DRENTORVO-733999 format. One line per 5 residues: number of its first residue (from 1); their letters; for each residue x, y, z of C-alpha. Coordinates in nm, 4 decimals. Layout:
NUM> a> X:Y:Z; ...
REM end
This chain:
1> xxxxx> 2.9683:0.7202:1.4380; 2.8564:0.5048:1.1449; 3.1722:0.2972:1.1758; 3.0765:0.1873:1.5269; 2.7425:0.0567:1.4098
6> xxxxx> 2.6807:-0.1998:1.1417; 2.4285:-0.0071:0.9354; 2.4969:-0.2415:0.6431; 2.2565:-0.4868:0.8098; 1.9727:-0.2433:0.7444
11> xxxxx> 1.9435:-0.3374:0.3774; 1.7163:-0.1739:0.1202; 1.3923:-0.1875:0.3171; 1.2730:0.0823:0.5545; 1.3452:0.0058:0.9187
16> xxxxx> 1.1717:0.1127:1.2380; 1.3349:0.2651:1.5447; 1.2652:-0.0546:1.7397; 1.4385:-0.2631:1.4739; 1.7385:-0.0281:1.4887
21> xxxxx> 1.7534:-0.0725:1.8654; 1.7623:-0.4511:1.8143; 2.0668:-0.3931:1.5910; 2.2329:-0.2100:1.8812; 2.1690:0.1452:1.7614
26> xxxxx> 2.0481:0.3614:2.0501; 1.8359:0.6754:2.0170; 2.1451:0.8933:2.0638; 2.3309:0.6991:1.7968; 2.0272:0.7287:1.5698
31> xxxxx> 2.0270:1.1067:1.6149; 2.3964:1.1150:1.5248; 2.3423:0.8973:1.2163; 2.0635:1.1300:1.1045; 2.2828:1.4389:1.1532
36> xxxxx> 2.5650:1.2754:0.9579; 2.3192:1.1830:0.6784; 2.4016:0.8146:0.7229; 2.0267:0.7478:0.7657; 1.7196:0.9281:0.6355
41> xxxxx> 1.3923:0.9683:0.8208; 1.1179:0.8800:0.5703; 0.8308:0.8879:0.8167; 0.7590:0.9035:1.1857; 0.9686:0.6278:1.3417
46> xxxxx> 1.0793:0.4850:1.0039; 1.4240:0.5235:0.8509; 1.6136:0.4209:0.5386; 1.9689:0.4303:0.4066; 2.0322:0.7385:0.1900
51> xxxxx> 2.1631:0.5402:-0.1091; 1.8332:0.3501:-0.1459; 1.5870:0.4991:-0.3928; 1.2699:0.6242:-0.2248; 0.9941:0.4937:-0.4523
56> xxxxx> 0.6295:0.4014:-0.3995; 0.7197:0.0524:-0.2846; 0.9483:0.1935:-0.0125; 0.6630:0.4156:0.1022; 0.4289:0.1138:0.1097
61> xxxxx> 0.6752:-0.0890:0.3182; 0.7238:0.2051:0.5556; 0.3477:0.2576:0.5948; 0.2818:-0.1089:0.6670; 0.5578:-0.1154:0.9313
66> xxxxx> 0.3928:0.1750:1.1142; 0.0471:0.0158:1.1311; -0.0163:-0.2442:1.3981; -0.1920:-0.5552:1.2767; -0.2527:-0.6939:0.9324
71> xxxxx> -0.2700:-0.4497:0.6411; -0.2471:-0.4344:0.2631; -0.1975:-0.1504:0.0154; -0.5324:-0.0805:-0.1504; -0.7600:0.1563:-0.3417
76> xxxxx> -0.5891:0.4807:-0.4564; -0.2371:0.3564:-0.3840; -0.3027:0.0253:-0.5612; -0.4684:0.2015:-0.8565; -0.1578:0.4169:-0.8827
81> xxxxx> 0.0730:0.1140:-0.8553; -0.1132:-0.0570:-1.1409; -0.1089:0.2686:-1.3468; -0.4883:0.2819:-1.3555; -0.5188:0.6431:-1.2428
86> xxxxx> -0.3506:0.9721:-1.3178; -0.4279:1.1076:-0.9719; -0.1318:1.1488:-0.7418; -0.2030:1.0455:-0.3857; -0.0397:1.2199:-0.0928
91> xxxxx> -0.1270:0.9302:0.1348; -0.0675:0.5565:0.1290; -0.4044:0.3781:0.1395; -0.4094:0.0642:0.3532; -0.6801:-0.1973:0.4029
96> xxxxx> -0.7075:-0.2859:0.7736; -0.9512:-0.4496:1.0132; -1.2321:-0.2302:1.1480; -1.0415:-0.1572:1.4684; -0.7269:-0.0371:1.2863
101> xxxxx> -0.5981:0.3094:1.3745; -0.3361:0.5467:1.2388; -0.2221:0.8840:1.3599; 0.0070:0.9331:1.0630; -0.0993:1.2027:0.8180
106> xxxxx> 0.0588:1.0200:0.5245; -0.1455:0.7016:0.5803; -0.5139:0.6668:0.4945; -0.6930:0.3617:0.6305; -0.9776:0.1771:0.4641
111> xxxxx> -1.1328:-0.0021:0.7603; -1.3377:-0.3117:0.6943; -1.5301:-0.5420:0.9268; -1.4622:-0.8229:0.6830; -1.1450:-0.7451:0.4871
116> xxxxx> -1.1354:-1.0906:0.3195; -0.7606:-1.1330:0.3654; -0.7547:-1.4515:0.1559; -0.9279:-1.3012:-0.1478; -0.7319:-1.0900:-0.3941
121> xxxxx> -0.4376:-1.0009:-0.1710; -0.0983:-1.0365:-0.3400; 0.2349:-1.0592:-0.1586; 0.4922:-0.8186:-0.2941; 0.8450:-0.7345:-0.1797
126> xxxxx> 0.7954:-0.6521:0.1883; 0.4267:-0.5639:0.1729; 0.0876:-0.6928:0.0603; -0.1289:-0.5244:-0.2024; -0.4766:-0.5886:-0.3362
131> xxxxx> -0.4727:-0.7543:-0.6783; -0.5594:-0.5533:-0.9875; -0.9037:-0.7122:-1.0050; -0.9806:-0.6614:-0.6359; -0.8623:-0.3005:-0.6515
136> xxxxx> -1.1028:-0.2273:-0.9366; -1.3944:-0.4046:-0.7659; -1.3281:-0.2233:-0.4359; -1.3153:0.1144:-0.6151; -1.6476:0.0404:-0.7887
141> xxxxx> -1.8004:-0.0692:-0.4561; -1.6981:0.2660:-0.3095; -1.8385:0.4743:-0.5954; -1.9851:0.7280:-0.3509; -1.6348:0.8005:-0.2224
146> xxxxx> -1.4389:0.7771:-0.5474; -1.6924:0.8759:-0.8117; -1.6206:0.7235:-1.1507; -1.2581:0.6422:-1.0687; -1.3295:0.2673:-1.0420
151> xxxxx> -1.5197:0.2670:-1.3707; -1.2353:0.4534:-1.5403; -0.9871:0.2027:-1.3987; -1.2044:-0.0852:-1.5222; -1.2224:0.0677:-1.8691
156> xxxxx> -0.8455:0.1275:-1.8834; -0.7586:-0.2213:-1.7529; -0.9809:-0.3901:-2.0111; -0.8618:-0.1647:-2.2957; -0.4945:-0.2272:-2.2149
161> xxxxx> -0.5640:-0.5997:-2.1645; -0.4268:-0.5970:-1.8093; -0.7113:-0.8264:-1.7057; -1.0272:-0.9795:-1.8462; -1.3963:-0.9223:-1.7817
166> xxxxx> -1.4283:-1.2780:-1.6508; -1.1510:-1.2235:-1.3924; -1.3174:-0.9012:-1.2761; -1.6540:-1.0755:-1.2517; -1.5006:-1.3683:-1.0654
171> xxxxx> -1.3464:-1.1290:-0.8110; -1.6735:-0.9365:-0.7803; -1.8562:-1.2625:-0.7055; -1.6009:-1.3572:-0.4374; -1.6392:-1.0120:-0.2788
176> xxxxx> -2.0203:-1.0193:-0.3002; -2.0256:-0.7246:-0.5393; -2.1329:-0.8966:-0.8598; -2.4628:-0.7040:-0.8799; -2.2721:-0.3755:-0.8600
181> xxxxx> -2.0028:-0.4637:-1.1136; -2.2083:-0.6527:-1.3744; -2.3819:-0.3470:-1.5292; -2.0466:-0.1742:-1.5859; -1.8949:-0.4853:-1.7400
186> xxxx> -2.1942:-0.5292:-1.9686; -2.1690:-0.1669:-2.0813; -1.7955:-0.1921:-2.1533; -1.7847:-0.5322:-2.3283
REM end
């Protein structure tokens, strides 16, 4: 079955069912490829070649493909990506517009009326992620939801010299959170 279909075009990134259909792979052929272990299902409607390592970045790319509209990896997932938390997340956190929706249990949306797409969003390999500074500022802004996680991340980032207090303050100013972040920066520097 795999010989009839050029699955080499799939590459290392996750691929959706619709993208497979554009490559000429029907639903029946997809079922056969799954049974033969030529493709792996890594999420609802998202597949990947079995020889490709399934890491966090693959999960981020898969999550972003399943969400309609603009999105970026954020908060807990970004903190984990930057090694600023020891907590293991079962869900991929995505920043989306306020009308964004997901019915996937492995995706957690952070809806925002004003997501500021041009501030602190970094393009990575096949997905977008909030910058280290924006991730910390967002976590501090959401202290009621995350407790002291943002403060711990700020402390760790400054201690390990991953960023500077001035970069954090600059990001906080751009995100209109300077009054929230300043007391923590003053206490830590």
